[in-house]
N, C-alpha and C positions, 0 to 999 in steps of 0.2 A: 237582645244585644246588651252587653255590659258597658256601662258608662263610668267615667271617672270625673271628678270635679276639677275644674281649672279656675283658679282665682285670677280675676282680671284686674279689677280696680275697686277700691273702697270695700274690700272684702266681699265683693259680689262674685258669684260663681256661675259658670256655665257647665253643661254636661257634654263631654266629648268622648269619643271612642277612637283609640289608636291601635286596635288589635290587628289591623291589616296593614302591612308595610306598603307604603306608597299612597295611603289614604288617611284623611282626617274626616271623621264624622262628627257633626255638631247637632245636638238636639235643638230644634228650632221652636223653643218654647218662650214663655213670657220673660224668663230670666235672660235669655239670649237677646231678646228685643230690648229689654231695659239696659243691658250693658252696651249694646250697639248704640242706643240713644245717648248714653252717658259718654262713651269714649270715641265713638265713630268706628268706621270699618277698618281703617288702616292700622290703628293700634291693636285692634282685635286680631287682625291677620298676623301681625308681628308676634303676638302672644301665642297664637296657634302654631305658627312655624317654629317658635322656640320650644314649645311643648313637644312637638314631633322630634326636633333635634335632640332633646334630652332623652327621649324614649329610644331612639334608634342610633344615636351618636353619629348621625349624618343628616344633612339637610333634605327636606322634601323638595322634589324637583318641580316646584310650582313657584313662580315669582310672587313677591309680596303684592304687586299690583294686580295680578291675575286673581289671587285669592281674595283680595279686597273687593274686586268687581264681582266675583262670584257670591260673596256674602251679601253685598248690596243687591244683586239681582234676585237672589232667593227671598230676601226680606221684602223687597218691594212688590214682588208678585203676590206674596202673602197679603200685603196691605191692600193691593188693588182688588183682590178677591173679596176681602172684608168690606171695602168701601162699596163695591157693587151690591153685596148682600144688605148692608145697612140702608142703602138708598133704594133698595128693591129694583135695581136696574135690570131690565131684561137684556142683558148684554149678549150680542150674537156669539161671542166666544166664551160664554159663561161655563159651558160644560168642559171646555178645554182648560179654563182657569181652575175649575174645581179639581180636575185630574192633576194639574200641576201642583195645586195646594196640597193634595194628599201626598204627592211625591216629595214635597219639601218639608215634611215634618222632621225629617233628618236630612241635613245638608251634607251630601257626600262630595268631598273635594279630593280628587285623585290625580295622580300623575298621568301623563299622556297615555301610557300603556294600559291604564286601569279606568280611565274616565273618558268616555266617548264625547263628552262635551267640553273637554279642556281647550280644544282649538277655539271654541266660541268665546270662552272667558279670556283666553290669551288675546284674541282679536279685539274684543271690547276694551281690554286694558290699555290699548294704544290710543283710544279715543276719549275715554272718561278720565276725568281728573279728580283725585281725592286728596 
């Protein structure tokens, strides 16, 4: 998969892929985690939506709140898995968490028709405040 750099803040960059219309893919690496920690999820979501708009000259059909919650959700699942590993916890859902961690190396954020989990992030966006 081909990535492009997106500068977010203080000349820090994340790797994104905008090759598929209706989808933003974000490389969930240390650079992403660092920028998330620096600016928070909402400004990150705004920057991603703006990059998509520049690329396709139309907005992505995902609300800022839904995208914010999705970024938060993927990052914190990753952190939960790492904490379980550090503490050597024999978590009953460890295998499930490991599978989820593998699938979150790239965060796929897609419109309803392309992302079967969009309903979940949309629903959570009504209950979580950022």
